[in-house]
Residue, then its C-alpha position, 0 to 999 in steps of 0.5 A: m509481430l504485434p504492434l507495441l501498444t497491442l503487445s503492452l495491452y496484452l501483457f497488461l491483461l495477462l497480469q493480475p491487477s495487483e501485479a500490473a498496477v501496484t508493485g513498485e519499489c516502495n510496496s513490494y512484498e519483500r519490502e513490506k515484509v521488512n516494514e510490517g513483519y511476517y506472522e503466520c499466527l495472530h500477532t499483537d502490535p506492541r505499540t498499539g495493542l492491535f492484532y495483525l497477521g501475515v504481512g501487515f494484514n489488519l484484523y480490524g479492517y472492514e473486510a478482514y472477515t471476508q478476505l480471510g474467508k477468500v484465502g480459506a481461513n476462519y476469522t474467529k479461529v484466527i482471532n482466537g489464536t487457534e488457526c494460523l496461515n500458510d505462506t500461500q494464504i499470507k501472499e494472497l492476503f497481501k495481494l488483497s490488502m495491496a488492492d485495497a491500498l491501491e484503491c485508497a491511494s488512487g482515490f486520495l490523489y484522484k485525477s492526479w494519480s495517472p501522471l505519477t511515476l511508478n515509484a511515487k505511486s508505490a510510495i503513496i500505496d505504501m502509506a495507505f497500507n501503513y495507515h490501513y486505509i484510514g481516511c479512505t473508508n468510514f474511519p473516524s481518523r483521517g489518516l492519509q487524508d491529513f496529507v493535504n500538502l503532499r496531495s497538492a505537491l503531487s497534483e501540480k503539473p508536472p508533479n513536484y516530487d522534490k516538494a512532496g519529498s520535503i513535505l513528507k520529511d517534515s511530517t509527523w509520520c516521518g517522526q513515527e516511521p523514520k525508515r519507512c518515511q525515508e524510503a517513501i521520500d526516496c521513491i517519490t524523488i528518484k529521477e528518471q522513472t517510467i511513467i505508468n497508467 
């Protein structure tokens, strides 16, 4: 019988990064389908006028052309509304987007990322996903980077989850996305979570 640590490492390596390190209560595929909607064909967000596809896939993202190609879709045809995606392609785009959101979220908290609970991590990943990684790449808006006090609360030793929840509750984002924000607060403040690295 393998020692527990070896078995855990083995199971971790078997899982794809998006499944092993990303999925939690706040950023699961099913939760994001509710938050973002599910669109096989080009969709225009009525609030922003921006184009989206699949489950929150940002067609203006810096890697949109490449990522669509990775799932066998043609960016130009998708943008022109002449090509739609199937469920498999949508799920693959979601995994690619979540990997980007994970990179953004972990970079946002840097050294303070590792001690966070799985659900707290999933809440921050969901925020990065919702902001379409604004503040994590060369965007003019700061997006996630504007949550300085949230980062501070989660960087305390140990992380101050209740304070982080209060900070989110008072944020502009919470006024814009009340349901999603409450879900994030619940994920951050829930007790007795497993800590993952």
